[in-house]
C-alpha positions, -999 to +999 in steps of 0.1 A: +000+000+000+015+033-010+022+059+017-001+088+023+026+108+041+064+105+043+089+122+066+125+131+060+153+137+086+190+143+084+213+134+113+249+131+124+277+152+109+273+172+078+282+159+043+279+175+008+247+156+000+222+164+026+205+194+010+206+178-024+192+145-012+163+164+005+157+183-027+158+151-048+134+133-025+109+162-027+113+164-065+108+127-070+077+124-049+063+154-066+070+137-100+056+103-090+027+112-069+022+148-057-007+136-035+018+121-011+023+146+018+059+153+029+071+167+063+107+172+075+117+166+111+138+195+123+172+186+138+172+149+130+160+124+156+157+152+181+129+167+160+112+133+157+112+128+194+099+163+201+074+164+172+091+194+157+085+192+119+082+214+088+055+208+063+067+207+027+043+231+009+037+235-028+060+265-028+088+243-013+081+216-039+083+243-067+117+254-053+132+220-044+157+223-072+174+252-054+185+228-026+210+212-050+230+245-049+234+244-011+256+225+013+247+217+049+212+206+058+183+232+057+163+210+081+192+206+106+211+178+122+217+163+156+234+133+171+208+113+190+209+075+196+174+063+204+187+033+224+207+056+246+179+063+270+201+081+296+214+106+270+179+113+256+166+119+291+195+142+300+188+163+269+151+166+276+141+146+246+120+121+266+105+120+301+115+097+329+103+061+322+098+067+285+115+046+258+128+069+230+119+044+203+083+042+215+082+080+217+095+081+181+070+055+169+040+072+185+051+106+171+051+091+136+017+077+141+004+110+155+018+128+125+003+103+101+037+093+087+039+060+069+075+061+057+105+077+073+135+086+051+167+089+072+198+105+056+230+099+076+260+078+082+266+046+101+253+061+134+222+074+118+215+042+099+222+019+129+198+041+148+173+037+119+179+000+121+171-001+158+140+019+151+129-003+122+134-035+143+114-019+171+086-009+147+084-045+133+085-061+167+057-039+181+035-043+150+037-007+138+029-005+101+057+020+094+087+018+070+122+032+075+144+038+044+179+051+048+203+070+025+240+066+033+257+098+040+293+100+052+324+117+037+345+089+053+330+064+028+332+038+055+298+020+056+296-017+051+286-031+026+281+001+005+305+008-023+302+046-023+284+068+003+268+101-006+289+132-002+324+116-002+332+124-038+325+161-032+344+162+001+375+149-016+372+175-044+368+204-019+396+191+004+420+192-026+407+227-035+413+238+001+449+226+001+456+243-032+455+276-013+471+263+019+502+249+002+513+283-009+520+291+028+554+274+023+564+308+007+560+324+041+589+308+059+620+287+052+619+250+061+581+249+063+561+219+074+525+219+064+502+193+078+468+188+062+444+170+085+415+154+067+384+138+083+383+101+086+380+085+121+386+049+111+389+050+074+416+066+052+396+067+020+389+105+021+425+114+029+438+092+001+412+104-024+418+141-014+456+136-018+451+119-052+427+147-065+452+174-054+483+156-067+466+148-101+458+185-107+495+193-104+501+175-137+482+202-155+499+232-139+527+253-154+558+261-133+586+286-131+615+267-115+638+297-115+615+315-090+608+284-069+575+275-085+582+238-089+559+208-088+581+192-061+575+220-037+537+219-043+535+181-042+521+159-014+552+143+003+534+119+026+500+104+032+492+088+066+459+069+072+446+047+101+449+015+081+487+019+075+514+018+102+538+048+104+575+044+110+582+078+124+620+074+124+621+060+088+597+086+075+614+113+094+647+105+077+630+104+043+612+137+048+643+153+061+659+148+027+628+163+011+631+193+034+668+198+026+662+196-011+629+216-015+628+237+017+593+225+026+573+193+034+536+187+028+518+159+047+482+146+045+469+127+075+435+113+084+421+126+117+421+090+129+457+082+120+477+071+151+448+078+174+451+046+194+488+054+202+479+090+212+451+077+235+474+052+252+499+080+258+472+103+272+457+076+294+492+068+307+496+104+316+463+103+335+443+124+311+406+119+305+394+107+271+362+125+261+336+105+241+302+114+225+268+097+229+278+069+205+310+062+225+333+077+198+364+096+210+360+133+204+389+138+180+391+175+186+403+167+221+430+143+207+443+165+179+462+140+157+473+168+133+493+186+160+507+153+173+521+144+139+533+179+134+552+179+166+567+144+159+579+153+124+590+189+130+618+178+153+629+150+129+631+171+098+643+204+112+613+225+104+616+261+113+578+267+112+549+243+112+513+249+100+484+225+107+453+230+086+420+211+086+398+210+056+369+190+072+344+218+079+352+235+046+346+202+027+317+187+046+295+218+042+299+221+004+271+217-021+271+183-038+292+182-071+278+166-103+292+132-095+275+131-061+243+146-076+242+117-101+247+092-072+221+109-051+196+109-080+199+072-086+197+064-048+167+086-043+148+072-073+151+037-058+143+050-023+110+063-036+103+031-054+109+012-022+087+036-003+058+030-027+060-008-021+069-003+016+103-020+014+127-009+041+165-008+042+194+014+033+198+023-004+233+017-018+255-003-041+258-036-023+294-049-024+282-083-013+258-086-042+277-075-073+276-038-063+239-038-073+219-008-062+193-021-038+177-016-004+203-033+018+190-050+049+195-029+080+211-056+100+240-057+075+247-020+078+276-010+100+303+016+101+341+015+103+347-001+069+385+003+063+401+017+032+418-011+012+454+001+011+461-023-018+437-003-040+457+003-073+452+040-074+465+045-039+496+024-046+502+046-077+499+077-056+524+065-030+548+055-057+544+089-074+553+108-042+581+084-032+565+070-001+569+033+008+537+016+017+535+010+054+524-023+070+486-028+072+472-023+107+438-033+121+417-003+129+396-004+161+359+002+153 
């Protein structure tokens, strides 16, 4: 039975797909069946629990195409785990004795919602999975359909998550300006920290996009404008061990020859070693509602900068992060095409009331389908044997480090 009303929410961190995915969903429902009502819960699962929603009017439908031009999420995000009752209670989202999942289910019934579209990463979709299981167990005739958003591109078993392609492009664009800072000081070390808690895909893809663009630039070696000075000199990701002494010796030669060194690191690179050192020193490790370490309190970029600055004799060190610049960008054409194909299937699934997370299923020939919720999980590592990554390391003269198991 087709839905009479659908709801949309976005949750977790931002990614360059949220606004476009909302717009695409509104456009597709309007094309297929404009009689289906649409609401958007404000601020993710928080809005669902509080019954805070926005009605999608005809004027919004007429202007839905504009959303493709924007980054962020016009309906807002939050980080709420429905099974974390203590956190929901603390934040005033439920009352004492209430089950957040029951509150969410009843709110959807009250709002007349038949299908809930969640747009988010692994935390959002595992929360959606919990909610879908609760709805089925308790005989609620409601359907949950997820769209995979994360710039880390680390969701099992999905080949490509929405927003990651754009984030890599914008991270490369960001560093194209940052790299010129090597002109400001002799023996300059620039560390570019890229988002990626457990997965190095975004760091690797960003470095590749940036490095590839250098092949099309013109240079004036007599004035120091050389490809070597603008190049990436090292890429460090969570899945690959770092030999600080060996890399320090290699990069010291780069510094001596070119007067600067440029390093790309994932925000999760070396985190476990940093945590052990902090705990040994009696420092408290701050975590969020999902149990994730708050990486801004760990600061891997500064840790790597300090380690290498001494080893390579840097006179000045600059640490730059492209994450917030990248994740709030509007979706590029490659992502918009991926969003369009996923949204079209999501609406088809909604019409036949089939739940799951829409994505190219790596365990089923990378076929685009509604993937079962119980198969969705985060922390998918980047495969360091991927040919294009090996070619990148070879191009920049970096030996491939040993594979390490990333804690999820």
